[in-house]
N, CA, C and O of each residue as an XYZ file, in Angstrom:
532
protein
N      11.406     93.880    146.553
C      10.947     95.065    147.265
C      11.592     95.070    148.659
O      11.617     94.049    149.346
N      12.096     96.203    149.049
C      12.724     96.345    150.358
C      11.644     96.573    151.419
O      10.588     97.127    151.112
N      11.895     96.152    152.660
C      10.880     96.296    153.713
C      10.672     97.762    154.104
O      11.531     98.615    153.882
N       9.512     98.022    154.688
C       9.182     99.354    155.205
C       9.482     99.359    156.696
O       9.035     98.484    157.438
N      10.242    100.355    157.120
C      10.542    100.547    158.538
C       9.664    101.681    159.039
O       9.493    102.682    158.342
N       9.101    101.542    160.243
C       8.296    102.633    160.808
C       8.805    103.006    162.194
O       9.302    102.171    162.948
N       8.662    104.277    162.494
C       9.110    104.839    163.763
C       8.005    105.738    164.302
O       7.555    106.639    163.594
N       7.555    105.519    165.537
C       6.558    106.433    166.103
C       7.219    107.730    166.558
O       8.313    107.720    167.123
N       6.546    108.832    166.306
C       7.032    110.162    166.713
C       5.871    110.903    167.375
O       4.798    111.033    166.784
N       6.080    111.383    168.587
C       5.086    112.225    169.261
C       5.453    113.683    168.993
O       6.627    114.054    169.032
N       4.451    114.497    168.724
C       4.692    115.918    168.464
C       4.659    116.683    169.786
O       3.684    116.624    170.535
N       5.746    117.397    170.052
C       5.880    118.209    171.257
C       5.852    119.687    170.895
O       5.927    120.052    169.722
N       5.746    120.513    171.894
C       5.616    121.951    171.666
C       6.792    122.511    170.861
O       6.606    123.413    170.043
N       8.003    121.983    171.087
C       9.158    122.518    170.349
C       9.127    122.179    168.859
O       9.898    122.737    168.078
N       8.236    121.265    168.464
C       8.094    120.902    167.051
C       7.136    121.817    166.303
O       7.038    121.752    165.078
N       6.425    122.673    167.042
C       5.328    123.431    166.437
C       5.611    124.931    166.398
O       6.526    125.440    167.046
N       4.782    125.612    165.607
C       4.818    127.071    165.583
C       3.831    127.606    166.626
O       3.291    126.833    167.417
N       3.598    128.897    166.631
C       2.719    129.514    167.629
C       1.277    129.023    167.535
O       0.529    129.116    168.509
N       0.880    128.502    166.376
C      -0.485    128.005    166.190
C      -0.613    126.524    166.550
O      -1.695    125.950    166.423
N       0.491    125.894    167.003
C       0.444    124.489    167.370
C       0.550    123.545    166.190
O       0.243    122.358    166.308
N       0.985    124.068    165.049
C       1.150    123.259    163.835
C       2.638    122.972    163.645
O       3.476    123.848    163.860
N       2.962    121.745    163.240
C       4.366    121.363    163.063
C       5.008    122.245    161.995
O       4.495    122.388    160.886
N       6.136    122.825    162.361
C       6.926    123.650    161.448
C       7.442    122.760    160.320
O       7.931    121.659    160.574
N       7.337    123.229    159.074
C       7.563    122.388    157.895
C       8.905    121.675    157.881
O       8.969    120.529    157.437
N       9.966    122.295    158.344
C      11.291    121.679    158.285
C      11.411    120.500    159.253
O      12.262    119.630    159.067
N      10.570    120.469    160.277
C      10.647    119.368    161.243
C      10.255    118.031    160.632
O      10.683    116.985    161.119
N       9.447    118.043    159.570
C       9.134    116.792    158.886
C      10.419    116.145    158.362
O      10.573    114.925    158.405
N      11.331    116.973    157.872
C      12.617    116.454    157.384
C      13.441    115.858    158.530
O      14.117    114.846    158.348
N      13.383    116.480    159.701
C      14.083    115.934    160.868
C      13.519    114.568    161.248
O      14.267    113.638    161.551
N      12.196    114.457    161.230
C      11.562    113.180    161.568
C      11.960    112.105    160.557
O      12.189    110.954    160.927
N      12.040    112.485    159.282
C      12.446    111.528    158.250
C      13.892    111.090    158.450
O      14.220    109.918    158.267
N      14.747    112.024    158.822
C      16.153    111.700    159.100
C      16.251    110.671    160.217
O      17.023    109.717    160.124
N      15.475    110.866    161.262
C      15.478    109.915    162.378
C      15.046    108.527    161.898
O      15.653    107.522    162.270
N      14.008    108.474    161.082
C      13.514    107.180    160.600
C      14.560    106.476    159.734
O      14.738    105.263    159.849
N      15.254    107.223    158.865
C      16.302    106.597    158.040
C      17.428    106.069    158.915
O      17.923    104.963    158.696
N      17.835    106.858    159.906
C      18.909    106.447    160.807
C      18.516    105.190    161.578
O      19.312    104.258    161.693
N      17.298    105.158    162.105
C      16.839    104.000    162.869
C      16.646    102.777    161.973
O      16.876    101.645    162.400
N      16.228    103.008    160.742
C      16.108    101.908    159.772
C      17.465    101.233    159.594
O      17.572    100.010    159.693
N      18.502    102.031    159.331
C      19.838    101.457    159.135
C      20.343    100.780    160.407
O      20.961     99.717    160.346
N      20.081    101.390    161.548
C      20.474    100.778    162.823
C      19.749     99.440    163.013
O      20.333     98.473    163.502
N      18.472     99.397    162.620
C      17.655     98.197    162.785
C      18.188     97.020    161.951
O      18.080     95.867    162.370
N      18.756     97.307    160.784
C      19.310     96.215    159.968
C      20.763     95.897    160.345
O      21.392     95.033    159.734
N      21.290     96.600    161.352
C      22.629     96.295    161.845
C      23.718     97.232    161.359
O      24.904     96.922    161.475
N      23.323     98.390    160.808
C      24.322     99.316    160.271
C      24.273    100.637    161.036
O      23.523    101.546    160.679
N      25.082    100.731    162.094
C      25.257    102.001    162.793
C      26.284    102.799    162.022
O      27.437    102.380    161.920
N      25.895    103.943    161.476
C      26.780    104.631    160.532
C      27.319    105.969    161.025
O      27.785    106.773    160.218
N      27.267    106.221    162.305
C      27.815    107.486    162.784
C      29.091    107.265    163.572
O      29.284    107.831    164.648
N      29.951    106.439    163.022
C      31.236    106.179    163.658
C      32.258    107.200    163.167
O      32.367    107.448    161.967
N      32.989    107.777    164.077
C      33.981    108.790    163.704
C      35.159    108.197    162.950
O      35.929    108.932    162.332
N      35.310    106.894    162.991
C      36.459    106.254    162.351
C      36.231    105.960    160.871
O      37.183    105.617    160.170
N      35.015    106.082    160.380
C      34.724    105.784    158.979
C      35.306    106.878    158.072
O      35.460    108.025    158.492
N      35.626    106.511    156.830
C      36.199    107.481    155.892
C      35.159    107.975    154.875
O      35.525    108.512    153.829
N      33.885    107.799    155.172
C      32.804    108.245    154.294
C      31.708    108.892    155.130
O      31.652    108.739    156.350
N      30.841    109.617    154.436
C      29.670    110.253    155.040
C      28.472    110.002    154.145
O      28.622    109.726    152.954
N      27.293    110.098    154.713
C      26.077    110.094    153.922
C      25.513    111.505    153.925
O      25.389    112.128    154.979
N      25.173    112.005    152.749
C      24.618    113.353    152.630
C      23.324    113.295    151.814
O      23.175    112.474    150.909
N      22.408    114.177    152.156
C      21.182    114.286    151.373
C      21.517    115.042    150.101
O      22.040    116.156    150.143
N      21.210    114.426    148.978
C      21.492    115.031    147.679
C      20.258    115.718    147.090
O      20.368    116.733    146.402
N      19.087    115.150    147.370
C      17.860    115.689    146.789
C      16.670    115.241    147.629
O      16.626    114.112    148.120
N      15.705    116.147    147.785
C      14.453    115.815    148.458
C      13.305    116.311    147.600
O      13.282    117.469    147.185
N      12.359    115.432    147.339
C      11.107    115.801    146.677
C      10.024    115.546    147.716
O       9.720    114.394    148.026
N       9.439    116.616    148.255
C       8.521    116.476    149.384
C       7.177    117.119    149.068
O       7.100    118.164    148.421
N       6.126    116.466    149.543
C       4.769    116.979    149.362
C       4.077    116.994    150.721
O       3.948    115.963    151.381
N       3.635    118.181    151.124
C       2.896    118.340    152.368
C       1.411    118.300    152.038
O       0.943    119.049    151.181
N       0.665    117.421    152.720
C      -0.758    117.251    152.409
C      -1.661    117.797    153.506
O      -2.645    118.480    153.220
N      -1.330    117.497    154.766
C      -2.115    117.936    155.912
C      -1.151    118.279    157.043
O      -0.071    117.695    157.127
N      -1.520    119.209    157.906
C      -0.618    119.544    159.010
C      -0.691    118.551    160.155
O      -1.746    117.980    160.433
N       0.430    118.351    160.810
C       0.469    117.639    162.078
C       0.373    118.697    163.166
O       0.775    119.844    162.974
N      -0.165    118.295    164.311
C      -0.414    119.256    165.382
C       0.154    118.761    166.713
O       0.529    117.599    166.870
N       0.197    119.681    167.646
C       0.673    119.416    169.000
C       0.035    118.142    169.551
O      -1.182    117.971    169.480
N       0.857    117.255    170.099
C       0.488    116.015    170.764
C       0.056    114.890    169.826
O      -0.307    113.814    170.302
N       0.085    115.102    168.505
C      -0.206    114.011    167.573
C       0.821    112.899    167.745
O       1.985    113.151    168.057
N       0.376    111.677    167.538
C       1.288    110.544    167.453
C       1.353    110.152    165.984
O       0.358    109.730    165.395
N       2.533    110.296    165.404
C       2.724    110.024    163.981
C       3.502    108.731    163.793
O       4.212    108.264    164.683
N       3.343    108.180    162.616
C       4.140    107.036    162.186
C       4.984    107.539    161.013
O       4.449    107.968    159.990
N       6.297    107.481    161.175
C       7.211    107.910    160.119
C       7.795    106.649    159.485
O       8.337    105.792    160.183
N       7.682    106.540    158.169
C       8.199    105.351    157.491
C       9.420    105.684    156.655
O       9.616    106.819    156.220
N      10.230    104.665    156.444
C      11.395    104.773    155.560
C      11.508    103.451    154.818
O      11.515    102.381    155.425
N      11.597    103.542    153.495
C      11.756    102.347    152.672
C      12.763    102.645    151.572
O      12.626    103.627    150.842
N      13.764    101.800    151.458
C      14.711    101.940    150.358
C      13.984    101.511    149.087
O      13.389    100.435    149.032
N      14.040    102.359    148.078
C      13.402    102.005    146.806
C      14.407    101.851    145.673
O      14.076    101.345    144.601
N      15.641    102.293    145.919
C      16.673    102.150    144.891
C      18.042    102.155    145.554
O      18.316    102.955    146.448
N      18.891    101.250    145.101
C      20.273    101.185    145.579
C      21.177    101.387    144.379
O      21.131    100.614    143.422
N      22.000    102.428    144.428
C      22.984    102.675    143.386
C      24.371    102.326    143.896
O      24.525    101.874    145.031
N      25.368    102.532    143.068
C      26.742    102.236    143.481
C      27.172    103.122    144.656
O      27.840    102.661    145.581
N      26.779    104.399    144.605
C      27.177    105.350    145.642
C      25.974    106.069    146.249
O      26.122    107.146    146.826
N      24.783    105.480    146.121
C      23.597    106.194    146.596
C      22.474    105.248    147.019
O      22.422    104.080    146.632
N      21.589    105.806    147.825
C      20.356    105.145    148.227
C      19.211    106.118    147.978
O      19.366    107.328    148.144
N      18.077    105.588    147.584
C      16.893    106.424    147.458
C      15.823    105.836    148.379
O      15.550    104.636    148.354
N      15.224    106.714    149.194
C      14.203    106.315    150.151
C      12.862    106.926    149.776
O      12.790    108.055    149.292
N      11.805    106.162    150.005
C      10.445    106.690    149.997
C      10.070    106.831    151.465
O      10.269    105.906    152.253
N       9.523    107.996    151.835
C       9.180    108.223    153.228
C       7.814    108.879    153.352
O       7.417    109.690    152.515
N       7.105    108.514    154.410
C       5.809    109.131    154.697
C       5.706    109.424    156.187
O       6.360    108.790    157.016
N       4.865    110.404    156.501
C       4.435    110.660    157.872
C       2.928    110.509    157.875
O       2.220    111.135    157.087
N       2.451    109.665    158.779
C       1.017    109.373    158.840
C       0.482    109.597    160.244
O       1.184    109.428    161.241
N      -0.784    109.983    160.286
C      -1.534    110.055    161.534
C      -2.800    109.239    161.330
O      -3.626    109.573    160.481
N      -2.954    108.180    162.099
C      -4.142    107.313    161.962
C      -4.366    106.890    160.515
O      -5.483    106.981    160.006
N      -3.319    106.432    159.858
C      -3.360    105.955    158.468
C      -3.668    107.033    157.429
O      -3.902    106.711    156.264
N      -3.673    108.298    157.829
C      -3.815    109.411    156.876
C      -2.422    109.958    156.586
O      -1.702    110.348    157.506
N      -2.040    109.989    155.310
C      -0.717    110.508    154.943
C      -0.733    112.029    155.046
O      -1.514    112.706    154.379
N       0.152    112.549    155.901
C       0.276    113.991    156.082
C       1.357    114.579    155.185
O       1.264    115.721    154.734
N       2.379    113.774    154.939
C       3.538    114.247    154.184
C       4.199    113.028    153.551
O       4.268    111.962    154.164
N       4.685    113.191    152.318
C       5.426    112.106    151.672
C       6.602    112.698    150.911
O       6.546    113.824    150.416
N       7.665    111.910    150.831
C       8.882    112.413    150.192
C       9.679    111.276    149.583
O       9.583    110.121    149.998
N      10.464    111.638    148.592
C      11.517    110.788    148.064
C      12.818    111.492    148.409
O      12.994    112.671    148.102
N      13.732    110.763    149.050
C      14.976    111.352    149.531
C      16.144    110.578    148.930
O      16.251    109.365    149.106
N      17.014    111.285    148.224
C      18.218    110.690    147.637
C      19.403    110.952    148.565
O      19.686    112.095    148.924
N      20.082    109.883    148.941
C      21.240    109.946    149.830
C      22.478    109.537    149.042
O      22.472    108.512    148.360
N      23.532    110.328    149.133
C      24.794    110.004    148.461
C      25.835    109.627    149.507
O      25.852    110.163    150.616
N      26.696    108.700    149.130
C      27.837    108.341    149.959
C      29.042    109.099    149.400
O      29.343    109.007    148.210
N      29.728    109.847    150.265
C      30.869    110.658    149.818
C      32.074    110.421    150.720
O      31.938    110.043    151.884
N      33.253    110.652    150.155
C      34.488    110.591    150.938
C      34.440    111.664    152.009
O      34.013    112.788    151.745
N      34.866    111.335    153.195
C      34.780    112.245    154.326
C      35.582    113.534    154.118
O      35.125    114.612    154.499
N      36.742    113.434    153.534
C      37.611    114.605    153.422
C      37.297    115.448    152.194
O      37.152    116.664    152.314
N      37.189    114.839    151.018
C      37.027    115.594    149.773
C      35.572    115.759    149.347
O      35.272    116.523    148.430
N      34.669    115.041    150.016
C      33.231    115.094    149.718
C      32.911    114.696    148.272
O      31.950    115.185    147.679
N      33.721    113.812    147.728
C      33.471    113.283    146.381
C      32.744    111.945    146.519
O      32.970    111.222    147.489
N      31.872    111.604    145.559
C      31.138    110.343    145.653
C      32.074    109.148    145.780
O      33.142    109.100    145.169
N      31.647    108.192    146.587
C      32.380    106.934    146.727
C      31.370    105.800    146.871
O      30.200    106.036    147.173
N      31.816    104.601    146.657
C      30.931    103.435    146.713
C      30.349    103.258    148.116
O      30.995    103.548    149.123
N      29.107    102.772    148.146
C      28.502    102.424    149.430
C      29.369    101.375    150.107
O      29.965    100.541    149.426
N      29.450    101.398    151.423
C      30.228    100.374    152.127
C      29.664     98.972    151.844
O      28.449     98.769    151.846
N      30.540     98.038    151.607
C      30.130     96.654    151.329
C      29.290     96.102    152.470
O      28.317     95.382    152.244
N      29.663     96.436    153.671
C      28.898     95.973    154.834
C      27.443     96.416    154.733
O      26.542     95.650    155.075
N      27.200     97.640    154.269
C      25.835     98.139    154.118
C      25.105     97.421    152.992
O      23.969     96.984    153.177
N      25.730     97.291    151.842
C      25.045     96.632    150.716
C      24.750     95.165    151.041
O      23.733     94.626    150.604
N      25.639     94.516    151.807
C      25.365     93.142    152.239
C      24.146     93.086    153.151
O      23.295     92.208    153.001
N      24.057     94.021    154.099
C      22.931     94.037    155.027
C      21.625     94.349    154.297
O      20.586     93.768    154.608
N      21.674     95.258    153.333
C      20.471     95.595    152.556
C      19.999     94.400    151.745
O      18.800     94.135    151.659
N      20.948     93.673    151.148
C      20.558     92.531    150.306
C      19.926     91.411    151.133
O      19.106     90.651    150.617
N      20.293     91.302    152.396
C      19.705     90.286    153.273
C      18.241     90.604    153.561
O      17.451     89.693    153.808
N      17.867     91.888    153.533
C      16.494     92.286    153.884
C      15.499     92.013    152.749
O      14.291     92.147    152.947
N      15.986     91.637    151.577
C      15.076     91.389    150.449
C      14.211     90.172    150.670
O      13.395     89.831    149.813
């Protein structure tokens, strides 16, 4: 089982609609931040302009359970649940005081930077992931 990474997120006015409720697409932004910080935490900074690959979201299965509101402090989690040759699958949640507000499964594909065709995950990444087991 891969470890769970968590990131605290405070809800600000720009995250909400006129009623002070977090706009639904912002949950995806928070999840993106958690995945990025998870990879950075294991030693894989992946936004280098010199790399010949990109990571793209291929599929999201998301369930909204309760709204987050202005000034809430949330815990956003990211956990790798599957590693493929050219893909990663994450389980992610957003929680407030241990209550799950939103949960998702996010499939990430590794693609060639120029042609956007699938390519193998970088060896450096798979090595770092295997160390976390």
